[in-house]
N, C-alpha and C positions, 0 to 999 in steps of 0.2 A: 627578116629585117635585122640589120646589125645596129644595136643600140649604141648611143654615145657613152663616152667615159663618164660624163656628168650624170646621165640617167642610171648607169650601172652603180655608181657610187651612191646616189640617192636611194636606189632600191636596197642596197646593202644596209644603209643607215636606217631606213624606215621599216624594214621587215621585222626586226625584233620588237619594235613598238606595236606594230600591227598584231603580231603574235601574242604579245603580252595582253593587249586589249581583248583578243579572242579568248585567251585562257582565263581572264577575269570573268568573262561571261560563262565559261564552262564551270568555274568554281561556284558561281552563283547558282547555276542549274544543279550542281551536285548538292549544294547546301539545301536548296529547296526540296530536292528528292530525299535527302537524309532526314529532313524535318517532317516528313509525311508520317504521321502517327498511325495511319491505317495499315501500314505494312510491318511485318515482323523484322527485327534487326537482321536476321540471317538473310532474308530476301534482299534487303537494302545493301548489305555487305557484298553479296555476290553480284548483284546487278551493277553496283558501283565499280567493282573490280573489272567486270566485263566492259563496261562503258569506258573506263580509263584506258584499258588495254586497246580498245578501238581508237579512242580519241588521240592517243599519243602518236599515232601515225598520220593524223590529219595535217594538211599543210598549214593550218592555223596554229599548229603546235611545233612542227618541225618540217623543214624543207631544205633539200639540197640545192645550193645555189650554183647556177651556171649562167654565165653571161649570155650564151646562145639561147637560153630558155626563158629569159626574163619576161618577154611578152606573153608567152604561154602561161608562165607562173602567175603573172598579174591577172590574166583572164580567169585562170582557175581560182585565184583568191576572191575575185569579184563574184564569180558564179557560186562559190561556196559561202558567200556573205561574210567573209573574213574582213574584207574592205569594200568600200563603195567607189564608184568611178570618181567621185569628188575627191577622194584621197590622192588622186594623181595630179592635183592642181599645180604642183611644183615641178612636175616632169615636163619634158619637151613636148611641144605641140605634135611633133612627128610620132612620138611614142603614144600619146593619148589618142591620136587619130587611128593608129594601127590597132590599138586595143579596142576602140569603139567599132572599127570595121569588123574585127573578128567576133565581137559580141553580137553585133547585128546580123552577121552572116549565119550564125548558128542558132538563131532563135527558133 
């Protein structure tokens, strides 16, 4: 499906906010992990370093944007719980229907 210019623009505008919200959640998880007094500092340090190395490649943190991939990117963001389907309320009905169709198809 070829998305509209309006949907492409909206996606580019929204993605950074969605990613910021996702990263806020990560930071809270990191803080909770670091505040765990049952683990030694060295274990927390290395585990956090490993986790951040993995997380920095997650679409909720960084994503290459291509207009031709927007539908699949949105589906991926929903599946990874970076966003919810309700976050698409301002997108066109056509885009929302296509995303919903793909989500239901691969359940």
